[in-house]
BAVOTOR-758912 format. One record per residue (C-alpha): residue number from 0; z, y, x; chain; residue in one letter. Coordinates in steps of 0.5 Angstrom, whole numbers, plus 500, padded with zeros to 3 digits. Each point is the difference from the previous one (the first is absolute). Layout:
// residues N
   resi    c3    c2    c1   chain   resn
    NUM     Z     Y     X       A      a
...
// end
This chain:
// residues 376
   resi    c3    c2    c1   chain   resn
      0   789   525   409       A      m
      1   501   508   501       A      k
      2   493   502   502       A      i
      3   498   507   503       A      g
      4   493   503   499       A      i
      5   497   505   505       A      m
      6   494   503   497       A      t
      7   497   506   498       A      f
      8   503   503   494       A      w
      9   501   508   500       A      w
     10   493   502   497       A      s
     11   500   505   494       A      e
     12   492   498   499       A      d
     13   498   493   503       A      n
     14   500   496   494       A      y
     15   499   493   504       A      g
     16   505   502   505       A      q
     17   506   500   495       A      l
     18   497   494   496       A      l
     19   499   495   506       A      q
     20   508   502   501       A      c
     21   502   499   493       A      y
     22   496   493   500       A      a
     23   503   497   506       A      l
     24   507   502   498       A      q
     25   499   498   493       A      k
     26   497   493   503       A      y
     27   506   499   504       A      l
     28   505   502   495       A      r
     29   497   495   495       A      d
     30   500   494   505       A      m
     31   508   502   500       A      g
     32   500   504   506       A      h
     33   504   506   501       A      d
     34   494   504   502       A      a
     35   501   508   502       A      y
     36   496   505   503       A      l
     37   502   503   507       A      i
     38   499   507   499       A      r
     39   497   502   507       A      y
     40   496   506   500       A      d
     41   496   500   506       A      r
     42   496   507   499       A      r
     43   505   503   505       A      r
     44   501   495   505       A      d
     45   493   501   504       A      f
     46   501   503   507       A      k
     47   495   505   500       A      l
     48   499   505   506       A      s
     49   501   507   500       A      v
     50   493   500   502       A      g
     51   497   495   495       A      r
     52   504   504   494       A      k
     53   496   507   503       A      i
     54   494   496   500       A      l
     55   500   498   493       A      k
     56   503   507   498       A      a
     57   494   503   503       A      s
     58   494   496   497       A      n
     59   497   503   494       A      p
     60   498   494   496       A      v
     61   507   497   501       A      k
     62   504   507   499       A      l
     63   496   500   493       A      y
     64   501   493   498       A      n
     65   507   501   502       A      f
     66   501   506   495       A      f
     67   496   497   495       A      k
     68   504   494   500       A      r
     69   507   505   500       A      k
     70   497   504   494       A      i
     71   498   494   496       A      i
     72   507   496   502       A      d
     73   504   507   498       A      r
     74   496   500   493       A      k
     75   501   493   498       A      e
     76   508   500   502       A      r
     77   501   507   496       A      r
     78   496   497   494       A      d
     79   503   493   501       A      n
     80   493   497   498       A      l
     81   501   493   502       A      r
     82   507   498   500       A      d
     83   500   495   506       A      f
     84   507   501   501       A      e
     85   502   498   493       A      e
     86   496   494   501       A      f
     87   503   498   507       A      r
     88   507   501   497       A      n
     89   499   496   493       A      k
     90   496   494   503       A      h
     91   502   500   508       A      i
     92   506   498   503       A      k
     93   502   504   506       A      q
     94   504   501   506       A      s
     95   506   505   498       A      e
     96   498   503   507       A      r
     97   494   503   502       A      k
     98   497   499   507       A      y
     99   496   505   503       A      y
    100   500   498   508       A      y
    101   500   493   503       A      y
    102   506   501   504       A      k
    103   504   501   493       A      e
    104   498   493   498       A      l
    105   502   497   507       A      v
    106   507   504   499       A      e
    107   501   498   493       A      s
    108   496   494   499       A      p
    109   498   498   492       A      p
    110   504   494   498       A      v
    111   496   494   499       A      a
    112   499   493   501       A      d
    113   492   501   501       A      i
    114   496   506   501       A      y
    115   493   500   498       A      i
    116   495   505   502       A      v
    117   494   501   496       A      g
    118   495   501   496       A      s
    119   496   506   501       A      d
    120   497   503   507       A      q
    121   507   500   503       A      v
    122   497   498   507       A      w
    123   495   505   500       A      n
    124   502   506   504       A      l
    125   494   505   497       A      y
    126   498   502   507       A      g
    127   507   502   503       A      v
    128   500   497   507       A      p
    129   505   494   501       A      v
    130   505   504   505       A      n
    131   500   506   494       A      k
    132   501   494   495       A      a
    133   506   496   503       A      m
    134   505   501   495       A      n
    135   496   498   494       A      i
    136   497   494   504       A      i
    137   507   498   501       A      n
    138   502   501   493       A      a
    139   494   497   497       A      y
    140   501   494   505       A      l
    141   507   499   497       A      l
    142   503   501   507       A      n
    143   507   502   497       A      f
    144   506   496   497       A      g
    145   503   494   502       A      n
    146   495   494   504       A      t
    147   503   495   495       A      a
    148   496   504   494       A      i
    149   493   497   498       A      k
    150   494   504   502       A      r
    151   494   499   495       A      i
    152   494   504   499       A      s
    153   497   499   494       A      y
    154   492   503   499       A      a
    155   501   505   505       A      a
    156   494   504   502       A      s
    157   497   503   506       A      f
    158   495   504   497       A      g
    159   496   498   506       A      k
    160   495   495   503       A      e
    161   501   496   506       A      k
    162   496   505   505       A      g
    163   503   506   497       A      e
    164   507   499   504       A      l
    165   502   502   507       A      d
    166   504   496   505       A      n
    167   506   504   499       A      d
    168   500   498   492       A      f
    169   499   493   502       A      i
    170   505   500   505       A      n
    171   506   502   496       A      i
    172   498   496   494       A      f
    173   500   494   504       A      t
    174   507   501   503       A      l
    175   503   502   493       A      l
    176   496   495   495       A      l
    177   503   494   504       A      k
    178   507   502   497       A      n
    179   497   498   493       A      f
    180   501   494   496       A      n
    181   494   500   496       A      y
    182   494   505   501       A      v
    183   495   501   494       A      s
    184   494   505   499       A      v
    185   496   503   495       A      r
    186   493   500   503       A      e
    187   497   495   504       A      r
    188   498   505   505       A      a
    189   508   500   501       A      g
    190   500   492   502       A      l
    191   496   502   506       A      d
    192   504   506   502       A      i
    193   506   495   500       A      c
    194   497   495   504       A      k
    195   499   506   505       A      q
    196   507   501   500       A      c
    197   502   492   501       A      g
    198   501   498   493       A      i
    199   496   494   498       A      d
    200   503   498   494       A      g
    201   500   507   496       A      a
    202   497   499   493       A      e
    203   496   504   495       A      w
    204   503   501   494       A      v
    205   499   504   494       A      p
    206   502   507   498       A      d
    207   507   500   496       A      p
    208   496   503   494       A      t
    209   496   494   499       A      i
    210   507   496   499       A      l
    211   501   503   494       A      l
    212   497   499   493       A      d
    213   496   505   497       A      a
    214   505   500   494       A      d
    215   505   502   505       A      m
    216   497   506   501       A      y
    217   498   502   493       A      r
    218   507   499   499       A      s
    219   501   507   504       A      l
    220   496   504   495       A      y
    221   502   496   493       A      r
    222   506   504   500       A      d
    223   497   507   502       A      e
    224   497   505   496       A      e
    225   493   501   503       A      i
    226   499   507   498       A      i
    227   493   501   504       A      k
    228   496   494   497       A      k
    229   493   501   497       A      t
    230   496   497   495       A      d
    231   494   501   503       A      k
    232   496   495   505       A      p
    233   502   502   507       A      y
    234   500   498   507       A      c
    235   506   500   504       A      f
    236   499   503   507       A      l
    237   506   499   505       A      y
    238   499   503   507       A      l
    239   505   501   506       A      v
    240   499   504   506       A      g
    241   496   496   504       A      n
    242   493   502   503       A      e
    243   494   498   496       A      f
    244   493   502   499       A      n
    245   498   499   493       A      l
    246   500   507   496       A      s
    247   505   500   495       A      i
    248   495   504   496       A      g
    249   495   494   500       A      a
    250   506   496   496       A      i
    251   500   506   495       A      y
    252   492   500   499       A      d
    253   500   492   499       A      w
    254   506   501   495       A      a
    255   496   505   496       A      r
    256   494   495   500       A      r
    257   504   495   497       A      k
    258   503   505   495       A      r
    259   507   499   503       A      m
    260   506   504   502       A      e
    261   503   500   506       A      i
    262   508   499   501       A      v
    263   501   502   507       A      y
    264   507   499   504       A      v
    265   501   501   507       A      t
    266   505   498   505       A      g
    267   502   502   507       A      n
    268   500   507   498       A      s
    269   492   500   500       A      r
    270   497   506   497       A      g
    271   493   502   498       A      d
    272   497   505   494       A      k
    273   500   494   495       A      h
    274   505   500   494       A      e
    275   506   495   501       A      k
    276   504   496   496       A      t
    277   507   500   503       A      y
    278   503   493   497       A      a
    279   506   497   501       A      t
    280   500   493   502       A      i
    281   500   497   493       A      p
    282   495   504   498       A      e
    283   496   498   506       A      w
    284   500   493   498       A      i
    285   498   502   493       A      y
    286   494   504   502       A      f
    287   498   495   505       A      l
    288   500   494   495       A      e
    289   497   504   494       A      h
    290   494   503   504       A      a
    291   493   497   499       A      e
    292   499   501   508       A      y
    293   504   501   506       A      v
    294   498   503   506       A      i
    295   505   501   506       A      t
    296   501   500   508       A      n
    297   507   497   499       A      s
    298   501   493   502       A      y
    299   506   499   495       A      h
    300   495   503   494       A      c
    301   495   495   502       A      t
    302   506   495   499       A      i
    303   502   502   493       A      f
    304   493   500   498       A      s
    305   499   493   501       A      l
    306   507   499   497       A      l
    307   497   503   494       A      f
    308   493   498   500       A      r
    309   497   507   501       A      k
    310   493   501   502       A      e
    311   501   503   507       A      f
    312   497   503   506       A      a
    313   503   502   506       A      i
    314   498   507   504       A      v
    315   500   497   507       A      p
    316   504   504   505       A      l
    317   496   504   506       A      s
    318   502   503   507       A      g
    319   507   499   503       A      k
    320   502   496   493       A      s
    321   494   495   501       A      a
    322   504   495   503       A      g
    323   504   499   493       A      m
    324   494   497   497       A      n
    325   503   494   502       A      s
    326   505   500   495       A      r
    327   494   500   495       A      f
    328   496   494   503       A      d
    329   507   496   500       A      t
    330   500   501   492       A      i
    331   492   498   500       A      f
    332   502   494   504       A      q
    333   506   498   496       A      l
    334   497   500   494       A      f
    335   493   498   502       A      g
    336   496   505   497       A      i
    337   495   505   503       A      e
    338   502   506   503       A      n
    339   501   506   495       A      r
    340   498   506   504       A      y
    341   497   505   496       A      i
    342   493   503   502       A      s
    343   496   506   498       A      v
    344   497   497   494       A      d
    345   506   496   497       A      f
    346   497   494   500       A      s
    347   506   496   502       A      v
    348   502   501   492       A      f
    349   494   495   499       A      d
    350   503   494   503       A      r
    351   504   496   496       A      a
    352   507   498   502       A      i
    353   502   493   498       A      d
    354   507   501   497       A      w
    355   501   493   499       A      q
    356   500   499   508       A      m
    357   504   506   501       A      i
    358   505   497   495       A      s
    359   500   493   504       A      n
    360   501   504   506       A      a
    361   506   504   498       A      l
    362   503   493   498       A      q
    363   499   497   506       A      n
    364   503   506   504       A      i
    365   506   500   496       A      k
    366   501   492   500       A      s
    367   499   500   508       A      s
    368   505   506   501       A      c
    369   505   497   506       A      k
    370   506   505   499       A      f
    371   504   494   496       A      n
    372   500   496   507       A      t
    373   500   506   505       A      i
    374   506   503   497       A      l
    375   504   494   500       A      q
// end
């Protein structure tokens, strides 16, 4: 089968984004399918009004964050610190064409027997009103191409809880999800949202990064020169740009008390005063696997902590990002573990993890994956 995958892929510093993209394609190609990434870049496809653009530009906090991200992005592009483009070109089969607008997908649809949307938060509008986001809604609900093409979602995420979505969102998703042959979501909260949209048969499935063995990820760094590694005990700290309340300084104080260094990697253009390591994707995996502890606010970093049996803790998200904590709650349910949210006393690290139970859960997840029958 020729399978076109619609997901997030363009980041230059979000490790989970690239690894989930890699994992789903790798899994499908190992099954014998001709799977490839449809390079749709949604960042130009929002219809923001002039007034909204002016409001964003005049907001001092947003203006400061905008220029801070620009400075960080410009420095990283200049110094080529993370080599994400090299990883994409080496490990991910991609469509020759880049699609910047939904209308381009309609006018020249990618060739495939099956379209798959997912994983990642492809159904999260990030606060943009439905009427301004219709292009990306249509794109990520696969409203293009011949109607004979199968349409599937795999581990798609809304990044929201049931009560956080308005009627406009529910109405358009109700209309377009009816065109799908199979719907699956990454969080249990997504099942409730699907029911609101008239989809009673949606299934809860694992993120594609779980479907590959840890050794598959190790192979990504075994042939690479890891030049930034340290021989001293360290905590791997990976933080993405979502809002949270815990002080980063408190993490450094805790590490000093433990006589450990911090290897601090950021994502999503996060900026602060602390020294950072700009890791390639193979280095990111290496640093995580060889750490004494892992602290993160990232969903995918949490998954990799489980795959590599690391003592980990999660910095819970707050404010407008709080709804995304459902991703972590789903992980706790999936693996039958207590929540690993960090508190000011770091006592979460005093709670042992039953790694045999985690191993059994991973095997059950992989053996129960339904792709073999769904894709027929």
